[in-house]
VOPAGU-2260 file (C-alpha; in pm, 1 decimal, decimal comma):
REM VOPAGU-2260
SITE   aa  ch    i         X         Y         Z
SITE  UNK   A    0   -1525,8  -15598,3   -1456,2
SITE  UNK   A    1   -1564,1  -15777,8   -1124,1
SITE  UNK   A    2   -1643,0  -15553,7    -825,1
SITE  UNK   A    3   -1368,5  -15477,3    -576,3
SITE  UNK   A    4   -1312,6  -15658,6    -249,1
SITE  UNK   A    5   -1238,4  -15413,8      32,5
SITE  UNK   A    6   -1019,8  -15566,6     303,5
SITE  UNK   A    7    -944,7  -15379,0     624,9
SITE  UNK   A    8    -624,2  -15480,4     797,0
SITE  UNK   A    9    -508,7  -15596,8     453,7
SITE  UNK   A   10    -133,1  -15551,3     490,4
SITE  UNK   A   11     -47,7  -15837,7     726,4
SITE  UNK   A   12    -170,2  -16161,3     880,0
SITE  UNK   A   13    -515,4  -16295,9     801,6
SITE  UNK   A   14    -624,3  -15987,2     605,5
SITE  UNK   A   15    -320,3  -16003,8     378,7
SITE  UNK   A   16    -384,9  -16372,0     311,2
SITE  UNK   A   17    -756,7  -16313,6     245,2
SITE  UNK   A   18    -655,1  -16053,6     -15,3
SITE  UNK   A   19    -432,0  -16314,9    -179,5
SITE  UNK   A   20    -709,4  -16575,5    -176,9
SITE  UNK   A   21    -947,8  -16332,0    -343,3
SITE  UNK   A   22    -684,0  -16230,4    -596,7
SITE  UNK   A   23    -643,3  -16595,5    -699,0
SITE  UNK   A   24   -1013,8  -16580,3    -789,6
SITE  UNK   A   25    -944,2  -16268,1    -998,0
SITE  UNK   A   26   -1114,3  -16021,5    -766,1
SITE  UNK   A   27    -959,9  -15673,5    -770,8
SITE  UNK   A   28    -878,0  -15560,9    -418,3
SITE  UNK   A   29    -873,9  -15248,3    -203,8
SITE  UNK   A   30    -638,1  -15279,9      92,0
SITE  UNK   A   31    -662,2  -15060,2     401,7
SITE  UNK   A   32    -420,2  -15064,7     695,6
SITE  UNK   A   33    -174,7  -14843,3     883,1
SITE  UNK   A   34     152,7  -14963,6     728,6
SITE  UNK   A   35     192,9  -14793,0     389,7
SITE  UNK   A   36     511,7  -14978,6     297,8
SITE  UNK   A   37     354,7  -15321,3     357,9
SITE  UNK   A   38      39,5  -15216,1     172,3
SITE  UNK   A   39     235,4  -15098,6    -128,9
SITE  UNK   A   40     443,0  -15416,1    -140,8
SITE  UNK   A   41     141,3  -15645,7    -117,1
SITE  UNK   A   42     -65,0  -15449,7    -370,0
SITE  UNK   A   43     223,9  -15464,3    -617,0
SITE  UNK   A   44     271,1  -15837,5    -559,2
SITE  UNK   A   45     -97,2  -15912,2    -612,1
SITE  UNK   A   46    -116,2  -15700,2    -926,0
SITE  UNK   A   47     196,0  -15852,9   -1080,9
SITE  UNK   A   48     119,5  -16211,7    -980,5
SITE  UNK   A   49    -251,9  -16233,1   -1055,3
SITE  UNK   A   50    -305,9  -15955,9   -1309,6
SITE  UNK   A   51    -567,0  -15777,3   -1101,5
SITE  UNK   A   52    -618,8  -15419,1    -991,1
SITE  UNK   A   53    -489,2  -15367,3    -638,6
SITE  UNK   A   54    -513,3  -15029,2    -467,0
SITE  UNK   A   55    -439,3  -14929,2    -111,1
SITE  UNK   A   56    -504,7  -14659,6     146,5
SITE  UNK   A   57    -276,2  -14611,2     446,3
SITE  UNK   A   58    -513,7  -14521,1     729,3
SITE  UNK   A   59    -534,1  -14577,5    1103,0
SITE  UNK   A   60    -891,2  -14699,5    1148,2
SITE  UNK   A   61    -868,9  -14618,8    1519,2
SITE  UNK   A   62    -862,9  -14245,2    1454,7
SITE  UNK   A   63   -1180,5  -14039,9    1471,3
SITE  UNK   A   64   -1343,2  -13997,2    1131,0
SITE  UNK   A   65   -1150,7  -14285,1     971,1
SITE  UNK   A   66   -1459,3  -14442,9     814,9
SITE  UNK   A   67   -1552,1  -14118,4     640,5
SITE  UNK   A   68   -1196,6  -14080,7     506,7
SITE  UNK   A   69   -1214,6  -14433,8     368,9
SITE  UNK   A   70   -1556,2  -14381,2     209,2
SITE  UNK   A   71   -1442,5  -14052,1      52,6
SITE  UNK   A   72   -1149,2  -14241,7    -102,2
SITE  UNK   A   73   -1380,9  -14509,7    -240,6
SITE  UNK   A   74   -1626,5  -14259,3    -388,7
SITE  UNK   A   75   -1364,1  -14022,3    -530,6
SITE  UNK   A   76   -1205,4  -14311,4    -720,1
SITE  UNK   A   77   -1536,9  -14468,0    -824,2
SITE  UNK   A   78   -1442,7  -14803,5    -675,5
SITE  UNK   A   79   -1737,1  -15042,3    -705,1
SITE  UNK   A   80   -1734,3  -15270,6    -399,1
SITE  UNK   A   81   -1895,2  -15615,6    -400,7
SITE  UNK   A   82   -1714,1  -15776,7    -106,5
SITE  UNK   A   83   -1653,1  -15619,2     234,7
SITE  UNK   A   84   -1403,5  -15792,8     462,1
SITE  UNK   A   85   -1412,6  -15646,3     812,7
SITE  UNK   A   86   -1083,6  -15791,8     929,9
SITE  UNK   A   87    -899,8  -15508,3    1108,8
SITE  UNK   A   88    -887,4  -15557,1    1482,6
SITE  UNK   A   89    -659,3  -15609,3    1778,8
SITE  UNK   A   90    -659,8  -15694,3    2148,3
SITE  UNK   A   91    -516,1  -15565,7    2474,5
SITE  UNK   A   92    -420,3  -15845,4    2713,4
SITE  UNK   A   93    -378,2  -15841,9    3087,8
SITE  UNK   A   94    -588,7  -15682,8    3363,4
SITE  UNK   A   95    -848,0  -15434,6    3241,8
SITE  UNK   A   96    -693,7  -15170,6    3471,1
SITE  UNK   A   97    -358,0  -15202,3    3292,5
SITE  UNK   A   98    -487,8  -14977,6    3013,1
SITE  UNK   A   99    -649,2  -14635,7    3001,8
SITE  UNK   A  100   -1012,3  -14589,2    2908,8
SITE  UNK   A  101    -892,0  -14420,5    2590,1
SITE  UNK   A  102    -690,0  -14729,1    2491,5
SITE  UNK   A  103    -989,8  -14959,0    2541,6
SITE  UNK   A  104   -1220,1  -14725,1    2351,3
SITE  UNK   A  105    -980,4  -14696,5    2057,2
SITE  UNK   A  106    -959,5  -15076,5    2036,6
SITE  UNK   A  107   -1336,6  -15108,2    2047,5
SITE  UNK   A  108   -1368,2  -14841,6    1778,2
SITE  UNK   A  109   -1156,6  -15053,5    1542,6
SITE  UNK   A  110   -1315,1  -15384,1    1644,1
SITE  UNK   A  111   -1680,1  -15273,8    1659,7
SITE  UNK   A  112   -1757,3  -14923,5    1538,6
SITE  UNK   A  113   -1564,9  -14941,8    1209,6
SITE  UNK   A  114   -1725,8  -15268,9    1090,8
SITE  UNK   A  115   -2073,4  -15133,1    1169,7
SITE  UNK   A  116   -2002,7  -14796,5    1004,0
SITE  UNK   A  117   -1850,8  -14953,6     692,7
SITE  UNK   A  118   -2136,5  -15200,5     662,1
SITE  UNK   A  119   -2390,9  -14919,1     685,6
SITE  UNK   A  120   -2203,7  -14700,4     436,9
SITE  UNK   A  121   -2147,6  -14976,0     180,6
SITE  UNK   A  122   -2476,7  -15162,8     210,6
SITE  UNK   A  123   -2652,4  -14969,6     -70,4
SITE  UNK   A  124   -2361,3  -15046,4    -306,0
SITE  UNK   A  125   -2345,2  -15409,5    -196,3
SITE  UNK   A  126   -2719,4  -15445,4    -255,0
SITE  UNK   A  127   -2686,1  -15305,3    -607,4
SITE  UNK   A  128   -2401,0  -15547,8    -676,4
SITE  UNK   A  129   -2576,9  -15858,7    -546,4
SITE  UNK   A  130   -2485,9  -16130,6    -508,9
SITE  UNK   A  131   -2236,8  -15965,2    -276,9
SITE  UNK   A  132   -2068,4  -16059,7      46,4
SITE  UNK   A  133   -1975,6  -15935,5     393,3
SITE  UNK   A  134   -1707,3  -16130,3     577,5
SITE  UNK   A  135   -1666,2  -16039,9     943,3
SITE  UNK   A  136   -1363,5  -16174,2    1128,8
SITE  UNK   A  137   -1468,8  -16254,0    1484,5
SITE  UNK   A  138   -1267,5  -16482,9    1715,1
SITE  UNK   A  139   -1295,9  -16804,4    1911,2
SITE  UNK   A  140   -1282,0  -16565,6    2211,0
SITE  UNK   A  141   -1633,3  -16452,9    2111,5
SITE  UNK   A  142   -1787,5  -16768,5    2258,2
SITE  UNK   A  143   -1701,1  -16699,1    2622,4
SITE  UNK   A  144   -1579,5  -16434,6    2862,6
SITE  UNK   A  145   -1198,4  -16426,4    2863,2
SITE  UNK   A  146   -1046,3  -16268,7    3175,8
SITE  UNK   A  147    -727,0  -16100,9    3059,2
SITE  UNK   A  148    -887,0  -16019,5    2723,5
SITE  UNK   A  149   -1216,1  -15893,7    2864,1
SITE  UNK   A  150   -1287,1  -15601,4    2631,2
SITE  UNK   A  151   -1144,4  -15779,6    2326,7
SITE  UNK   A  152   -1356,5  -16092,4    2380,2
SITE  UNK   A  153   -1663,5  -15874,3    2432,8
SITE  UNK   A  154   -1593,5  -15684,4    2110,5
SITE  UNK   A  155   -1570,9  -16010,3    1916,3
SITE  UNK   A  156   -1891,8  -16141,2    2075,4
SITE  UNK   A  157   -2048,8  -15822,2    1943,3
SITE  UNK   A  158   -1918,7  -15892,5    1590,4
SITE  UNK   A  159   -2046,5  -16249,3    1603,5
SITE  UNK   A  160   -2395,5  -16148,7    1710,9
SITE  UNK   A  161   -2402,6  -15850,8    1475,0
SITE  UNK   A  162   -2321,9  -16091,6    1189,9
SITE  UNK   A  163   -2590,7  -16339,4    1292,6
SITE  UNK   A  164   -2860,5  -16074,4    1311,5
SITE  UNK   A  165   -2754,3  -15893,4     995,2
SITE  UNK   A  166   -2748,3  -16214,7     795,0
SITE  UNK   A  167   -3111,3  -16276,1     884,9
SITE  UNK   A  168   -3211,5  -15918,5     802,3
SITE  UNK   A  169   -3043,3  -15934,7     459,7
SITE  UNK   A  170   -3159,2  -16285,2     364,6
SITE  UNK   A  171   -3373,2  -16164,7      72,6
SITE  UNK   A  172   -3136,7  -15896,3     -58,1
SITE  UNK   A  173   -2861,9  -16100,7    -221,4
SITE  UNK   A  174   -2608,3  -15975,8      35,9
SITE  UNK   A  175   -2461,1  -16271,1     223,8
SITE  UNK   A  176   -2299,6  -16237,0     567,1
SITE  UNK   A  177   -2040,3  -16477,9     704,3
SITE  UNK   A  178   -1868,2  -16465,6    1043,1
SITE  UNK   A  179   -1537,2  -16648,4    1075,9
SITE  UNK   A  180   -1391,5  -16711,3    1421,0
SITE  UNK   A  181   -1021,4  -16796,1    1417,1
SITE  UNK   A  182    -841,9  -16919,3    1723,0
SITE  UNK   A  183    -472,9  -16865,8    1783,5
SITE  UNK   A  184    -309,0  -16775,4    1453,0
SITE  UNK   A  185      54,2  -16710,0    1365,1
SITE  UNK   A  186      21,6  -16333,4    1321,3
SITE  UNK   A  187     136,1  -16019,5    1504,1
SITE  UNK   A  188    -175,3  -16024,7    1726,6
SITE  UNK   A  189       3,7  -16155,9    2036,4
SITE  UNK   A  190     281,3  -15896,9    2016,0
SITE  UNK   A  191      44,9  -15602,8    1975,4
SITE  UNK   A  192    -179,4  -15736,7    2251,2
SITE  UNK   A  193     123,9  -15779,4    2480,2
SITE  UNK   A  194      30,8  -16139,1    2557,7
SITE  UNK   A  195     231,5  -16291,3    2842,6
SITE  UNK   A  196     467,1  -16592,5    2812,6
SITE  UNK   A  197     225,7  -16854,7    2952,7
SITE  UNK   A  198     -54,4  -16765,0    2710,6
SITE  UNK   A  199     198,2  -16739,6    2425,6
SITE  UNK   A  200     332,4  -17086,6    2496,7
SITE  UNK   A  201     -18,7  -17232,4    2497,8
SITE  UNK   A  202    -108,3  -17049,8    2176,4
SITE  UNK   A  203     200,8  -17177,0    1995,5
SITE  UNK   A  204      84,1  -17535,6    2045,2
SITE  UNK   A  205    -239,2  -17478,1    1850,3
SITE  UNK   A  206    -143,5  -17195,2    1613,4
SITE  UNK   A  207    -287,9  -17205,9    1263,3
SITE  UNK   A  208    -120,5  -17025,7     974,6
SITE  UNK   A  209    -292,6  -16712,2     841,5
SITE  UNK   A  210    -291,1  -16876,8     497,4
SITE  UNK   A  211    -496,8  -17169,7     629,2
SITE  UNK   A  212    -740,9  -16939,0     807,5
SITE  UNK   A  213    -780,7  -16722,2     496,9
SITE  UNK   A  214    -853,4  -17023,2     276,5
SITE  UNK   A  215   -1123,4  -17143,1     516,7
SITE  UNK   A  216   -1269,5  -16791,6     541,4
SITE  UNK   A  217   -1291,5  -16726,6     166,5
SITE  UNK   A  218   -1431,5  -17073,8      98,4
SITE  UNK   A  219   -1697,8  -17016,8     365,9
SITE  UNK   A  220   -1776,2  -16676,3     217,0
SITE  UNK   A  221   -1847,9  -16803,8    -132,6
SITE  UNK   A  222   -2032,2  -17107,2       4,9
SITE  UNK   A  223   -2255,6  -16857,8     189,3
SITE  UNK   A  224   -2190,3  -17018,5     527,0
SITE  UNK   A  225   -2333,7  -16818,3     816,8
SITE  UNK   A  226   -2064,3  -16900,2    1073,2
SITE  UNK   A  227   -1735,6  -17088,8    1079,1
SITE  UNK   A  228   -1485,0  -17164,3    1354,7
SITE  UNK   A  229   -1143,6  -17244,4    1210,4
SITE  UNK   A  230    -963,5  -17561,4    1317,4
SITE  UNK   A  231   -1072,5  -17870,2    1508,7
SITE  UNK   A  232    -922,1  -17758,1    1841,2
SITE  UNK   A  233   -1108,0  -17426,1    1825,9
SITE  UNK   A  234   -1436,7  -17596,5    1734,9
SITE  UNK   A  235   -1387,9  -17836,0    2024,3
SITE  UNK   A  236   -1310,2  -17544,5    2255,5
SITE  UNK   A  237   -1629,1  -17361,3    2159,1
SITE  UNK   A  238   -1829,9  -17679,2    2218,5
SITE  UNK   A  239   -1671,2  -17736,8    2559,3
SITE  UNK   A  240   -1740,9  -17376,6    2659,4
SITE  UNK   A  241   -2107,2  -17443,5    2582,6
SITE  UNK   A  242   -2096,3  -17774,4    2771,1
SITE  UNK   A  243   -1891,6  -17682,4    3079,1
SITE  UNK   A  244   -1991,2  -17451,3    3365,1
SITE  UNK   A  245   -1906,2  -17088,8    3278,5
SITE  UNK   A  246   -1704,0  -17046,5    3597,0
SITE  UNK   A  247   -1469,9  -17331,4    3499,5
SITE  UNK   A  248   -1422,7  -17202,9    3143,7
SITE  UNK   A  249   -1352,6  -16851,4    3266,8
SITE  UNK   A  250   -1110,7  -16955,1    3541,7
SITE  UNK   A  251    -919,2  -17169,0    3292,0
SITE  UNK   A  252    -888,5  -16871,5    3055,7
SITE  UNK   A  253    -790,0  -16642,8    3342,9
SITE  UNK   A  254    -504,6  -16872,6    3445,7
SITE  UNK   A  255    -344,7  -16830,9    3102,7
SITE  UNK   A  256    -318,1  -16456,8    3162,2
SITE  UNK   A  257    -194,1  -16485,6    3519,7
SITE  UNK   A  258    -521,1  -16367,4    3674,7
């Protein structure tokens, strides 16, 4: 039997579509997210449509001890994991002072701490199951400072650099690490992040579908690509950020968030 693919944030958006892409390749899946109803519906759909095993755990990864709860679930059910998709994450938009320290820390726990903890906990199993894969979902925001998404952009820069370093460390183990950086995608991200109307309007012009992002991500994963930015506009943006003065790039981003 093929090993399971564990997908965090697997009930909606990019994570849901990555689960579907993997199911089309006959990988059994483990879905983790907060919304039990959506998880149950998607797991049932995947199982019925593709004839695979699909299990789910309703869990808020922002809560203290969430990683241990998830690992206990995996071990108690003897799920053998060969693909880890660190997809769960969210942002908080607007001035940094708009949110409490606790709100920022909870976001950074989901975006940074959970991927690191899950990678550490699952690495022995992934090594035994090699060739195996780690797919980390970063963001096009990882390539520059983004006033109005300061902590979020920093958390995704962390994921990008964590992926780059880890890939090098694991190069002789048969565990392959890929970082995928989507830009604006038609998901619930903007609503949860409380993105303002100006930034929303700009995003709508360049939105990619989560299905398109997932297809690019899974293809990159199995092609063992180290790093992928989805979409021409996002690739161009990352290049321009590298080319242009930082102050100009940052002031342009700030204007989108009314700062």
